[in-house]
C-alpha positions in Angstrom: 136.3 83.2 116.4 133.0 84.6 115.3 130.4 83.4 112.7 129.6 86.3 110.4 126.9 86.6 107.8 128.1 89.0 105.0 125.4 90.3 102.5 126.8 91.7 99.2 124.4 93.9 97.3 124.0 94.2 93.6 126.6 96.9 93.2 129.1 94.8 95.1 128.8 91.9 92.7 128.0 93.9 89.5 131.1 92.7 87.6 133.5 89.7 87.6 136.1 92.0 89.2 133.8 93.0 92.0 132.8 89.3 92.5 136.5 88.5 93.0 136.8 91.5 95.4 134.0 90.1 97.5 135.6 86.7 97.5 138.9 88.4 98.7 137.1 90.2 101.6 135.4 86.9 102.6 138.8 85.1 102.6 140.3 88.0 104.7 137.7 87.4 107.4 138.4 83.6 107.2 142.2 84.4 107.5 141.4 86.2 110.7 139.8 83.0 112.1 136.1 83.7 111.5 133.5 81.6 109.8 131.6 83.3 107.1 128.2 82.7 105.3 127.8 84.9 102.3 124.5 86.2 100.9 124.2 87.9 97.5 121.9 90.1 95.5 121.4 89.8 91.8 124.2 91.6 89.8 123.4 95.3 89.4 120.5 95.9 86.9 119.6 92.2 86.5 116.2 92.4 88.2 115.1 95.3 86.1 116.2 93.4 83.0 114.3 90.3 84.0 111.2 92.4 84.7 111.5 93.9 81.2 111.7 90.4 79.7 108.7 89.4 81.6 106.7 92.4 80.3 107.7 91.7 76.8 106.1 88.2 77.0 103.1 88.9 79.1 101.1 92.0 80.1 100.2 90.4 83.4 102.8 87.6 84.3 101.6 84.9 86.5 103.0 85.8 90.0 104.5 82.4 90.6 106.2 82.3 87.2 107.5 85.8 87.8 109.0 84.8 91.1 110.6 81.8 89.3 112.1 84.2 86.8 113.3 86.9 89.2 115.0 84.4 91.6 117.5 83.4 88.8 119.4 86.7 89.3 120.5 85.9 92.7 121.3 82.3 91.7 123.7 83.6 89.1 125.5 85.8 91.7 125.7 83.0 94.3 127.2 80.6 91.7 129.8 83.2 90.5 130.9 84.1 93.9 131.2 80.4 94.9 133.3 79.8 91.7 135.5 82.8 92.7 136.1 81.3 96.2 136.9 77.9 94.8 139.4 79.4 92.4 141.2 81.0 95.3 141.5 77.8 97.1 138.5 78.0 99.5 135.9 75.3 99.4 132.5 76.8 98.6 129.0 75.8 97.5 126.1 78.0 96.4 122.6 77.6 97.8 119.2 78.8 96.6 116.9 80.2 99.2 115.0 77.0 99.4 118.2 74.9 99.8 119.3 77.2 102.6 116.1 76.3 104.5 114.2 79.6 104.1 110.5 79.0 104.4 107.9 81.7 103.6 104.3 82.3 103.3 102.7 82.0 99.8 102.5 85.7 98.8 104.4 85.8 95.6 106.4 89.0 95.1 106.1 90.1 98.7 106.6 86.9 100.8 107.4 87.0 104.5 109.9 84.6 106.0 108.2 82.3 108.5 110.9 79.8 109.3 114.6 79.1 108.7 116.1 75.6 108.8 119.9 76.2 108.6 121.0 72.6 109.0 122.6 72.3 105.5 124.5 75.6 106.0 125.8 74.3 109.4 126.9 71.1 107.8 129.0 72.9 105.2 130.5 75.1 107.9 131.5 72.0 109.9 133.3 70.8 106.8 135.2 74.0 106.4 133.3 75.3 103.4 131.9 78.8 102.7 128.1 78.7 101.9 127.0 81.3 99.4 123.3 81.9 99.6 121.1 83.5 96.9 119.2 86.3 98.7 115.6 87.6 98.0 114.0 84.2 97.8 112.6 81.2 99.6 110.0 78.6 99.2 106.4 78.6 100.3 106.7 75.8 102.9 108.9 72.8 102.6 108.9 71.7 98.9 106.6 74.6 97.8 107.0 76.9 94.9 109.6 79.6 94.8 108.8 83.0 96.4 110.5 86.3 96.5 110.7 88.8 99.4 110.2 92.1 97.5 112.7 94.8 96.8 115.6 94.7 99.3 114.8 91.1 100.2 118.4 90.0 100.2 119.0 92.2 103.3 116.2 90.3 105.0 117.7 87.0 103.9 121.1 87.9 105.4 119.5 89.0 108.8 117.2 85.9 108.9 120.2 83.6 108.4 122.3 85.4 111.0 119.4 85.0 113.5 118.9 81.2 112.7 122.7 80.5 112.8 123.3 82.5 116.0 125.8 84.7 114.1 127.8 87.3 115.8 126.4 89.9 113.5 125.3 90.5 110.0 127.3 92.7 107.7 125.5 94.7 104.9 128.1 95.4 102.2 127.0 98.2 99.9 128.4 101.1 97.8 128.5 103.7 100.6 130.6 103.5 103.8 127.7 103.3 106.3 124.5 105.1 107.0 124.5 108.9 106.5 122.4 111.7 107.5 121.3 111.9 103.8 122.5 110.3 100.6 126.1 111.5 100.4 126.0 111.2 96.6 123.3 113.8 96.4 123.6 116.0 99.6 126.7 118.1 100.4 127.8 117.7 103.9 126.1 114.4 104.6 127.7 112.9 107.7 128.2 109.2 108.5 126.7 107.8 111.6 128.9 105.7 113.8 125.9 104.0 115.4 122.2 104.0 115.2 119.3 102.5 117.1 117.0 100.0 115.5 114.1 102.6 115.8 116.1 105.3 114.0 117.2 103.0 111.2 113.7 101.6 110.7 112.3 105.2 110.5 114.9 106.1 107.9 114.2 103.0 105.9 110.5 103.4 105.8 111.1 107.2 104.8 113.0 106.2 101.8 116.7 105.7 102.8 117.9 102.9 100.6 120.9 101.6 102.6 118.8 98.9 104.4 115.5 97.5 103.6 112.8 98.3 106.2 111.8 94.6 106.6 115.3 93.7 107.3 115.6 96.2 110.2 112.3 95.0 111.7 113.6 91.4 111.5 116.9 92.3 113.1 115.2 94.2 115.9 112.8 91.4 116.6 115.6 88.7 116.7 118.3 90.9 118.2 120.7 90.7 115.3 123.4 93.4 115.3 124.0 95.0 111.9 127.1 96.6 110.5 127.0 98.6 107.3 130.2 99.2 105.4 131.5 99.9 101.9 132.4 97.3 99.3 135.7 99.0 98.5 137.5 97.8 101.7 136.9 95.7 104.7 139.0 98.0 106.9 137.2 101.3 106.4 134.5 103.2 108.3 131.2 101.6 109.2 127.8 102.1 110.9 126.5 99.8 113.6 122.8 99.4 114.1 121.5 97.8 117.4 119.6 98.2 120.7 122.0 100.8 122.2 124.7 103.2 121.2 127.6 104.6 123.1 126.9 108.0 124.8 130.5 109.0 125.9 131.9 111.6 123.5 135.2 110.7 122.0 137.1 112.1 119.0 136.6 110.5 115.6 136.9 111.6 112.0 135.2 114.9 111.3 132.6 113.4 108.8 131.0 111.0 111.4 128.7 111.6 114.3 126.0 110.0 116.5 122.7 112.0 117.2 122.9 113.7 120.6 120.5 112.8 123.5 117.1 114.4 123.4 117.2 117.7 125.3 120.7 118.8 124.2 120.0 119.4 120.5 117.5 118.0 118.0 118.2 114.2 117.9 118.5 114.0 114.0 119.0 110.7 112.4 118.7 112.0 109.0 116.8 113.4 106.0 115.3 110.9 103.6 113.1 111.1 100.4 110.8 108.9 98.6 110.0 109.8 95.0 107.4 108.6 92.4 104.4 109.4 94.5 100.9 110.5 93.5 98.4 112.4 95.7 94.7 111.6 95.5 92.1 113.8 97.2 88.4 112.9 97.4 86.2 115.8 98.4 83.1 115.4 100.5 82.8 111.7 100.7 80.9 109.8 103.4 82.6 107.9 106.2 81.1 104.6 104.6 82.8 105.4 101.3 86.1 106.3 103.0 86.1 102.9 104.9 85.2 101.1 101.7 88.0 102.7 99.8 90.6 102.2 102.4 89.6 98.5 102.9 89.8 97.9 99.2 93.3 99.4 99.0 94.4 97.3 102.0 93.0 94.0 100.4 94.8 94.7 97.2 98.0 95.4 99.2 98.5 98.8 97.5 101.0 100.8 99.5 99.1 103.9 100.7 99.7 106.6 103.2 96.7 108.4 104.7 97.5 112.0 104.7 94.2 113.5 105.8 90.7 112.4 106.6 88.0 114.3 108.5 84.8 116.4 108.4 83.9 119.7 110.0 81.3 120.0 112.7 78.5 117.5 112.4 78.8 117.0 108.6 78.6 113.4 107.5 80.9 114.0 104.6 84.7 114.8 104.7 87.8 115.0 102.7 90.1 111.9 102.1 93.7 112.6 101.0 96.1 109.7 100.3 99.4 109.2 98.6 100.4 106.0 96.6 103.1 104.9 94.2 102.7 106.0 90.6 102.7 102.4 89.5 99.5 101.7 91.6 97.4 104.6 90.3 95.5 102.6 87.6 94.6 100.0 90.1 93.5 102.6 92.5 91.3 104.3 89.8 89.6 101.0 89.1 89.0 100.5 92.8 87.3 104.0 93.0 85.1 103.2 90.1 84.1 100.0 91.7 83.4 101.7 95.1 81.3 104.3 93.5 79.4 102.1 91.1 75.8 103.4 90.9 76.6 106.6 92.7 78.2 109.9 91.8 81.7 110.9 92.9 81.7 114.7 93.0 85.4 115.6 93.2 88.6 113.6 92.8 91.9 115.5 92.4 95.1 113.7 91.3 98.5 115.3 91.6 101.5 113.4 90.2 105.4 113.8 90.2 105.4 114.3 94.0 108.0 113.2 96.6 107.9 112.7 100.3 110.7 114.5 102.3 111.2 113.4 105.8 113.3 114.4 108.8 113.9 111.5 111.2 115.0 111.6 114.8 113.9 110.1 118.1 111.5 112.7 119.6 111.8 115.1 116.7 108.0 115.6 116.6 108.0 116.6 120.3 110.5 119.3 120.0 108.9 122.8 119.8 109.4 124.6 116.6 110.6 121.5 114.6 107.8 121.7 112.1 108.2 125.4 111.7 111.9 124.8 110.9 111.0 122.3 108.3 108.5 124.5 106.6 110.9 127.6 106.7 113.7 125.5 105.1 111.3 124.6 102.2 110.0 128.1 101.9 113.6 129.5 101.6 114.1 127.7 98.4 110.6 128.1 97.1 109.8 124.4 97.4 106.2 123.3 97.1 104.8 121.8 100.3 101.6 120.2 101.5 100.3 117.6 103.8 102.7 118.1 106.7 102.6 115.1 109.1 104.2 115.1 112.5 104.8 111.9 114.5 106.9 111.4 117.5 110.0 110.3 115.4 109.4 111.9 112.1 108.4 115.0 110.2 107.3 114.6 106.7 105.8 116.8 103.9 104.9 116.3 100.3 106.9 118.4 97.7 107.5 118.4 94.0 110.0 116.1 92.5 111.4 118.8 90.2 112.8 120.8 93.2 113.6 117.9 95.5 117.3 118.1 95.4 117.4 121.8 96.4 114.7 121.2 99.0 116.6 118.2 100.5 119.8 120.2 100.8 118.0 123.1 102.5 116.3 120.9 105.1 119.6 118.9 105.7 121.5 122.2 106.2 118.9 123.3 108.6 118.6 120.2 110.8 122.1 118.8 110.6 124.5 121.6 110.1 123.0 124.1 112.5 123.2 122.1 115.8 126.6 121.6 117.4 126.5 117.9 117.3 129.0 116.1 119.6 131.3 113.6 117.9 131.2 110.0 119.1 133.5 107.0 119.2 132.9 104.6 116.4 132.7 101.4 118.5 129.2 100.8 119.7 128.4 100.1 123.4 127.1 96.6 122.6 130.5 95.7 121.1 132.7 96.8 124.0 132.3 93.6 125.9 132.6 91.4 122.9 136.3 90.9 122.1 135.6 89.4 118.7 134.1 92.7 117.6 137.1 94.8 118.3 137.7 97.5 115.7 141.3 96.4 115.7 140.3 93.2 113.8 140.6 94.2 110.1 138.1 91.8 108.8 135.4 93.2 111.2 136.3 96.8 111.2 134.1 97.6 108.2 130.8 96.1 107.4 127.7 96.7 105.3 
């Protein structure tokens, strides 16, 4: 018998019918002899509606009160799922993040989990009950104010509880049947991974893939929590495992799934991901002191920024600074620039909006000769704008326009995923082969999200 943490996303509990389906899948796992702790997100669209309500009352809501408001979305989902389980004859109780023992720092809106005390959850499990925990939230120390973990925080809640409870694994239940080489709803020919390494999944998440939150992958890697991503439509369908290792022996599986090949055979592609709503800011001929002051100010305000370029030519003291940031942070960044240059003249500032970052992710992709050229040629073939190419060991990324993003993404995916002859792999990951409770023949465990 295994202990499993199942996290259901907003689309998985968006309606009463979907809440009952989630309850049915939890009970199916119980029928197979497993203990289950459920974690839920707010019903689809709830968080956005709560944010709109907050903005209608206050231009600048108090962060603590905003957290108190936003946390109610997950509380509603947890209570409804617990009711559905009780109605089907299974004892269940809902928990807030604080009641589940999740302690965080005091950063409202972007808190970090510091400690988990799962004693109350363990007590319910001993009594044969099914705990249902509201994700995305905790409390700033024992008895402190409510905090939220930021977008995708329910994934982190699920992983943190799995680590604290010593669970067999954490299932992330979403509206797609695993992790794909691109968003299968937008890119033709996207192929489902049977298994990914933590490093690959982390790069995909940071690059914009929305299946798993980046913080949750980091937490899972740090605490050794195996992840399984599956569809909310069935508990017996395909899935993607994420962990330390993956199987390397090729065996036949369905034609739409694969695992990246070893480096040296073909490009080890994990996928193509995009992030939209970006703005590029270029400051021409600024001194090193001003550059440091600006970057420090952005960091202190916790504005999400990617440094695209900085440097000077020869012995010149001044250089060019190019950064990208989310569109919603532009006004704050403009105010920071005005403050940094108070009493002095800023010669050139260029803002470019409606941009997206397109990334190709794969272990060692940046070390493969010709990879950057292939990316640029794929973009040029569809006339896509391109600038600020960045090459790291595991990622190639470039800025392009939002208007042509769909065509550009398809072209890049066709180039990097369709061209190589990728070997098909068996869907059972290596780390599961010696753990009988993770056999793919167990219906309740064959699909996870």
